N, C-alpha and C positions, 0 to 999 in steps of 0.2 A: 596739472593733475594727470597722472598716468591713465591711459586708456586700458581697460580690462578686456582681455581677449578670452574667448572660449575655444574649445577644441575645434579645429578646422577653420576658424575665422582668420581672415587676413586683413592687413592694413598697410597703407603706404608709409614710407620712411621719409621724414622731413630733414634728416641729416645724413650726410655722406660719411660721417665718422661716428660709429656707434660701438657700444660695448654690450655683449651678450653675457649674462651671468645667471646662475641658478643658486638659490639659497634655501635653507630650511630642509626638513625631512632628514633622511639618513645621509651620512657623509658620502659624497659622490665625487668622482673625477669628471672633469669637463674636457671634451675634445671636439674636433670639427672635421668634417669631410667636405672638400671642395669638389663638386662633381659637374660634369658636362651635361648636355641634354640627354645623354644616354643613361644618366644615373650613376656613372662610374667616374672615379678619379682618373686623371691623365696618367699619373704615376704615383708611387708611394709618397712623393714629395707633397702631394695635395692632402695628406692626412696630418692634422695638427693634434699633437698630444704632448704629454709631459716630457718625453724623450726627444721630441721634434717640435718645438714650440712655435715654429714660424713657417708660414707659406705666403706666397704673394698676396698681400692685402690683408692677411689675418695673422694675429699674434696672440699666443696664450700667455697671460700674465696673472698676477695675483688678483687682479680686478675681474678677470674673466677673459672672454675672447674679444680682443680689440680688432675691429674691422674697419679698414679704409676702403670703402666701396669703389672709389675711383681707381684704386690700385689693383683691384681684382681682375685677373686676365679675362679678356673677352670670351674665351671658350668656356669659362665657368658660368653655369646657369644657376646653380644653387649652392648655398653654404648651409650644411646641416649641423646643428649643435647637438651633441650627444652627451648624456650623463650616464655614468656607470657606477654602480654601488662599489664603494671602496673596500668594504670588509666582506670576505668570502662568507657565503651562507645567508647574508642579509638580502632583503628585497625592499623595494620602494613602498610596498604596502605595510611595512612594519612601523611606519612613522607618518607624521603629517605630510600633506601633499607638498612637494617642492614648488617653489615659486620662481618661474623664469621671467627675466626682465630684459628689456632693450632700453639702454640709456644713451644719451649723447656724451661726448667726451667731458663735458662739464659736470656730469653726474646727474643730470636731470632725467628722471625715468620717463620714457615715452610710452612704453607698452608693458603690461604685466600679464602673466598667464599662470594661474594656479593649476598645476598638472594633477588634477584629481582623478579618482577612479582607478588608480594603480593598485595592484595586488601582489602577484608573484614575480613581477618584472624586476630584473636586475640591470637591464640596459634599456634606455628610452631615448628616442629622438625627441628632443624638447621643442626646439624652434627650427624654422627653416627660413633663411633669407633667399629670395629668388628674384630673378629679373622679370620685369614686365615692360617690354619695349625698352625705352632708354632709362626707365626708373627701376628702383628696387622696392620690394615689399617684404613684409614679414608674415609668416603663417604660424599659428599655434598648432603643433603637430601632436605631441603627447602620446606617441606610438611606441609601445613596448616591442622588444625584439626577442622572440622566443628562443632563437638559436644561440643567444649569447653574443658576447663582444666579438669573438673571433669570426663568427658567422656574419655579423653585421659588416665588419670591415672588408672581409673577402667578398661578400655580395656586392660591395661598392668598388671592387677591383683592386683592393690593397692586398699585397702578398703577406702571408703570415707563415712563419717558419714551420709551425707544427701542422700545417694543412698541406695536402698535395697541391702543387702549384696549378695543376690542370683544373682542379675544382674551382679555383679563383678565376678561371678563364671561360666560364660559361658564356655562351654567345648572347650578344645583345643585338636586337633587330630593330629596324625602323618602327617608330610609333610608341616605343616604351615610355618616352619622356612625356607623352600626352596623358598618361594614366595618372590618377591620384596617387598620393604617397602610399596609401594603404594597398592599392591595387599593384603598385610597383613592388612593394615588399612581398606581397603574396606571390606575384609572378616570379620574383627572384628566388624565393624559397622553393617553389615548384621546379624551376629550371635546375636548381642545384640537385634536387632529388632525381630528376631525369638524368643529369650528368653523372651522378654517382652510379646509377645502374649501368650506363654506357662504359664508365671507367672500369667497373667490376667485371664487365663482359669484354674488356679490351676492344671496345668499339667507339671510344670517344673520338670525335672528329669525323665519324662516318657521315655521309650525306645521302639523303633519300627524300624523294617526294612523299608527302604524307597525305593520305586520302581518308576522309571521315565519311562513313556511311551510317545513317540513322534510320531506324525503323519508324514509320509513321502509320502503322496499322491501328485499327480501332482499339485493340487490346492495350495499346500504349497510352491511352487517354489519361489515365491516372498519373502517369509519370510526367506527361506534358503539363497537366494542371498543377502538379506539385512543384514544378520547376526543376525536377530531376534532370531532364534532358538539357535544359539550359546550363546546369552545373557540369554536366558531362562535357559540353562544348568548351566551357571555361577551363576545364582540367586537361583537355587535349591540346589547347593552344601551346603550352610550354613544350610539348613533345615536338611540335613543328618548329619552334624556335631553335631547338638544338639539332634537328636533322635536316630540315628543308633549307635550300640555298637562300631563299628570301624570307623564310620564317612564316610563310602563310600555310593555311590548312585548306585543302580542297574539300568540298562538301557536296554530298548527295542526300536526298531523302528518298526512301523507296517504300512501296507497297506492292500492288500488282504491276505497276510500272515505276518510273523514277523521275526525279527532277534534279538536274545539275544546277546547283546554287552558286552564287558568287563566292569567291575565296574568302576565308575568314582571316582577318589580320589581328595583330595584338591590340592596336588602338581601337578597332571597330568591333571587337568580339561581343560586347554587351548589346550594342545596337543591332548587330547581325542576328543575335538570338531573338530579340524582340520582333525583328522584321520577318524572319524566315521560318521560325519554328512554329508551325501550325499543323493541325490535322484536317481542317476544312476551310472552305471559302476560297476567295481569290485574293492573293497578296502579291504586290509588285509584278503583276501580270502572270503569276503562276496559278493555275487552277489546281488547288490541292485536292478537290473532290475527284478530279480526273486521274490522279495518281492511284487512287483506290483506297480501300479500307481493310483489305486482307493481303497476305503476303505471297509473293512469288519472287524468289531470290535470283532466278536465272537471268531476267533482263538486266538488272543492275550489275550483276557479276560479269555478264558478257560485255556490257558497256565499258566497264573498267578494264577488262582484259584487252579490249580493242585500243586502249590508250597507252599500253605499257611499252615504253621505250627506254626507261631508265630505272634504277633501283627505286622501289616503291614499297611503302608500308601502308597497308590497308587496315584501318581500324573500323571494324564492322560491329555496330551495336544493335542488338535485337532482343525481343522478349520471346522468341521461339517461333515454332512453325517448321519450316524447312521440310515440307512434305515430300518434295521430289528428290528423294534420297539418291536414287540411281543416277539421275541426270546431274545432280550437284557433284557427286563423286566423280563422274566422268569429266565434268568441267574442271575440277580441281586437279585431276591427273594431267589434263591438257595444260592448265595454267602453271604446272610445276616446271615447264620448260621456259617460262617467261620471268622477267625480273621483278617479281612481287612476292612479298610475304603477307599472308592474310591472317590477321589476328582477330578472331571472333570473340565478342564479349556478350555473354548472356545476362540480361537484366531481369531480375526476379526469379521465380521458382517454376517457370514453365517447362514444358517438354522440349528439349533442344535437338532431339532427333540425331541426324547424321553428324551434327557438330561435335557431339561427344566422342565420336570415333575417328575424327580427322587425323589424330596422331598415329593411328594404326592403319590408315588407308594405304593399301599396297599399290604396286605398279606405278610409283612416281619416281622421277629421276632424282629428286631431293624432296625432303619434307618442307612443304611450302605453306603450312597452316598450323595455327594453334587455337585453342579454345579454353576459356574458363568462364564460369558463371558466378554472379554476385547477387545474393538475395537482396541486398540493399547497398548500392554503390556509395551512397552518402555516408555509410558507416565505415567505409574503408579509407584509411588515411592515405595521403599522397605517396609516401614511401612504398607502401605495400601495393598500391594500385600501379605505380610505374614499374615496380619490380615484376609484377605479373604481366603487365602490358608489353614490356620490352624484353622480357627474359629470353624469348626464343628468336627474336629478330636478328641479333648479332650472329647466332649460330647459323641461321639461314644465309646471312650475307656471306659468311666465309665459305659455306658449302656451294653457294651460287657462283662465287668467284672460282672456286676449284673446278666446277663443272663447266665453266665458260659461259654461264648464263648472264653474269654480271662482269663487266670488264674493268670497272674502276674500283 
C-alpha cells in the first residue's frame, strides 16, 4: 500500500529505479530539473522536458519521469519534478488537486502526495528527490512558482531565449543549499530583483562590501517586537549575495554607542536574527544596555569611516533623530572623499532631520549619500524596495571611479 505524504514530509526510497508521475486535476506538462547543491543545473542539459526528454539518469516517457538513481551523476544533489498547466489561462486551482506518485518500475506505487491548497498557480514543483548521504529520499514539495515557468527555469540556471542571459546568472553563494526549498525560492526571487536593478543601472557584476547598520534605540521597540527588523535583515541578505565578494553582510547595532556583530550569512540569517536582534540584556557576551537607548549617529558613522579601504555600500536603517545636524553634515563632507555610499532608510513616520537634505548637501567632492523613508516597510514589495535601495549606488560608483576615489 502506498504511503501518503503531506506537504514538506520526506521518506526514504527502497528502490533505485523509480517513476515519478502526476495525474488528475488540470492537464499539465511534466518536467525535471537536475540541480547541484547550489540549487542550479550544471548546464541546460540537466533540464528534462518534452523537447529534451533525457538527462543522465532521468528520462521523460509517457509513464512519467523514469529515474535510475544509480546513474545520476554525483554532482547532482536534487531532482525536482515540475508540473506546468498545459492550457494558457488555466490554473491548478480550477480543478481537483493533482496527485503525485512515486512507483517502482514494476508499477507498485510507493508514495503518493495529493497537492492540495493550490489556487492561482500555473507552475508547481511537485516532488523532489534528494541525496541523504549514500541514500536517496523523496520530499513532498507542492510549491507554486509565482514568476511563471520561464522564471523558474532561469532561477535554476537554465538559459531561456526571451530572457536577458545575465538575469539567469545571478550569483549563488555558499550556504544556499542548506536552506529549505521555500527559503531558496524566496531568496532566488529576491536575488533576481536585485540583479534587475543592477542591470538597469549598468552595474551588474559590480563588487562592494555591504554594511548593515540598524537602530536599536527605545523608539524602535515596536518594530523589534513585531519582527519588522528581523524581516529587514532577511531582505538585505540578497543584496550582499549580488555585491559582496563572499556574499556576507557586515552588521552593526547602534544607539549612543554601537556593537559590531558577527557577519550575516545566507545559511545563518534566521539564527543570526534570533541571536543578535535585541534591545536590552546581555546576549552572546554583548551588553545591549550599554549600547544605550537613544541615538547618537556620530560614533557608529566614525567607526565605519575608519574601516573604509574598498568600495562599500552602507545600508543605514533608523527611525529618526539625527539631532547633531552640523556635525553629521561635516562628517558626510569628509566621507565623500572615501569609497563608501551611504544609503539611509527611514522606518516609520518620525522626523528624520538632516537626512532629508543629504542630496542637497554642498561642498562634497561627489554625492555620497541618499535617503528615503518608508511608513511601513512590510507593505513595500521587493522590486520597489530594491529599486529605491540601490537606485543611487551605481551612479555614486561611477562618479567615485571618475574622481579616483575608487580604483576598481
